[in-house]
C-alpha positions in Angstrom: 125.4 129.2 11.0 128.9 130.9 11.2 130.6 131.2 14.7 133.4 133.7 15.6 134.9 135.2 18.9 134.5 138.8 19.9 136.2 140.3 23.2 133.6 142.9 24.0 134.7 143.0 28.0 137.3 140.8 30.0 135.6 137.7 28.9 135.4 135.9 25.8 132.2 135.9 23.8 131.1 133.4 21.1 129.0 135.2 18.4 126.8 132.9 16.5 125.5 134.2 12.9 121.6 132.6 12.6 119.1 133.3 10.0 115.7 135.3 11.3 113.9 132.2 9.2 115.3 129.2 11.4 114.4 131.6 14.8 110.6 131.5 12.8 110.4 128.1 12.4 111.6 127.5 16.1 108.8 130.0 17.0 106.0 128.4 15.0 106.8 125.2 16.3 107.0 125.9 19.9 103.8 126.0 22.5 101.3 128.9 22.1 101.2 129.7 25.9 98.9 132.7 25.7 95.6 131.2 24.6 96.3 130.3 21.2 99.0 132.6 20.5 102.7 132.2 20.7 103.9 135.3 22.4 107.5 136.2 21.5 109.3 139.4 24.1 111.7 141.3 22.6 113.5 143.0 25.4 116.6 145.0 26.0 117.9 148.4 26.7 117.0 151.8 24.6 118.8 152.2 21.5 119.7 148.6 21.1 118.0 147.3 18.2 114.9 145.8 19.4 112.4 147.5 16.9 114.8 146.4 13.8 115.0 142.6 15.1 111.2 142.5 15.8 110.5 143.5 12.6 112.8 141.3 10.7 111.4 138.4 12.6 107.9 139.3 11.7 109.2 139.3 8.0 110.6 136.2 8.8 107.3 135.0 10.1 105.1 135.8 7.2 107.5 134.5 4.7 106.8 131.3 6.3 103.2 131.2 7.1 102.1 132.9 3.6 99.3 135.5 2.8 96.2 136.1 5.5 93.9 133.3 5.4 90.9 132.3 7.2 91.1 131.9 11.2 93.6 134.5 11.8 96.3 132.1 10.1 99.0 133.4 8.0 100.2 136.8 7.2 102.4 139.3 9.1 102.1 138.9 12.9 101.2 141.8 14.9 104.1 143.8 16.6 103.4 145.8 19.4 105.7 148.3 20.8 105.6 149.1 24.4 106.8 152.6 23.9 103.2 153.2 22.3 101.6 152.1 25.4 103.6 154.3 27.8 102.1 157.3 29.1 104.9 159.8 28.9 108.4 159.2 30.1 107.3 158.7 33.8 105.6 155.5 32.8 108.8 153.8 31.9 107.7 150.6 33.4 104.0 151.1 35.0 102.9 150.8 31.6 101.9 146.9 32.1 98.5 146.9 33.4 97.5 148.8 30.4 99.3 146.1 27.8 97.6 143.5 30.0 94.1 145.0 30.2 94.2 145.7 26.5 96.3 143.5 24.7 97.4 140.4 26.8 94.0 139.5 28.8 91.8 139.4 25.4 94.3 137.4 23.4 94.4 134.8 26.4 90.7 134.4 26.4 90.7 133.8 22.8 89.5 137.5 21.7 91.0 140.1 19.5 92.6 143.0 21.8 93.1 146.7 20.8 95.1 149.5 22.3 95.5 153.6 21.8 99.0 154.4 20.7 100.5 157.1 22.7 101.7 160.3 20.6 104.9 161.7 22.0 104.1 164.9 20.0 100.7 165.6 21.5 101.7 163.9 24.7 98.3 162.0 24.8 96.6 158.9 23.7 95.4 158.9 20.1 91.6 158.2 19.9 91.8 155.6 17.2 92.2 151.8 18.5 95.2 149.9 17.1 93.1 146.3 16.6 95.6 143.2 17.7 94.3 140.2 16.0 94.2 136.6 17.3 97.0 135.3 15.5 99.3 132.1 15.7 102.2 134.7 16.9 102.4 138.2 18.8 105.5 140.1 19.0 105.9 142.5 22.1 109.0 144.5 21.8 110.4 147.3 24.2 112.0 147.6 27.7 110.7 145.1 30.1 108.6 142.9 27.6 110.0 139.9 29.0 109.5 140.8 32.5 109.2 138.0 35.2 105.2 138.2 35.3 104.8 137.4 31.5 107.6 134.4 31.2 105.3 131.8 31.9 103.1 132.6 28.6 106.1 133.5 26.6 107.1 130.9 23.8 110.3 132.7 23.0 112.0 135.3 24.6 115.1 137.6 23.3 117.2 140.4 24.9 118.8 142.6 22.5 122.0 144.6 23.8 124.6 147.3 22.5 127.5 149.1 23.8 126.0 152.2 26.0 127.9 154.8 23.7 126.4 153.3 20.7 122.9 153.2 21.8 123.2 156.8 23.3 124.1 157.8 19.9 121.5 155.8 18.1 119.2 157.7 20.4 120.1 161.1 20.1 120.3 160.7 16.2 116.6 159.6 16.0 115.0 162.1 18.8 117.5 164.9 18.9 119.9 166.3 21.9 117.2 168.0 23.5 115.8 164.5 25.1 119.4 163.8 26.9 117.9 164.9 30.2 114.9 162.7 29.8 117.3 159.8 28.3 119.7 159.7 30.9 117.0 158.9 33.5 115.6 156.5 31.5 118.7 154.5 31.2 119.1 154.5 34.8 115.3 153.4 35.0 116.4 150.2 32.6 119.5 149.4 34.2 117.5 149.0 37.6 115.0 147.1 36.3 117.1 144.6 34.5 119.4 144.3 37.6 116.5 143.4 39.9 114.6 141.3 37.2 117.7 139.4 35.9 116.0 139.7 32.5 119.3 139.1 30.5 120.1 135.3 32.5 116.6 134.3 31.8 115.9 134.6 28.2 116.4 132.3 25.8 118.4 134.2 23.2 121.0 137.1 23.6 121.2 139.2 20.6 124.0 141.5 19.7 122.4 144.7 18.4 125.6 146.3 17.1 128.2 143.4 15.8 131.3 144.2 14.1 130.8 140.7 12.0 129.9 141.0 8.3 126.5 139.5 7.8 123.6 140.5 5.7 121.3 141.9 8.6 118.0 141.6 7.3 118.3 138.0 6.8 120.4 137.4 9.9 121.1 138.2 13.3 124.1 137.6 15.9 123.5 136.1 19.0 126.0 135.8 22.0 124.1 133.4 24.2 
């Protein structure tokens, strides 16, 4: 674990480089609060690096648990991206009943869940369901994933952030400049949600999604709180 200081604004921030493997061990040692499943919520604004963080954590968990075995043990944990559950741009925060009914409620009862993935090209939900098995860990990634209503059932909550210009540039590079009008509306909505929910102040880890420190981004992440 390495420490460094970074002046991102008028305050002094301590940046700590930690291994995904160590976080994975803490998650597995933590209590299962969603039925038999340890729920990890990876929240933060768009373009901050949430998907990448969730993928690396899932890989680290898979390394620790080994290949799939009976009774759902082992293997890479399922990762649910909330963007796949949104019914278009206007469903930014109102998608939650869909996540609850199709994923969280079944797992809470010890049953596998399944959801239909939204196609942003077709602008409709695809017919084939995506299974969500009962597993030791479930990672839910996306804007508002660590909202107040789910915190009692979360084993670990993470908030990934990055400077606004960086996040905007990433989103435009990924999806094209034609999304800018919708993206600006999206950014305003997420800012309002995070302010009202107080998300960043209530999570277990705050992650720098655009650190300037030299580090191996596949094995480590940079924590600021």
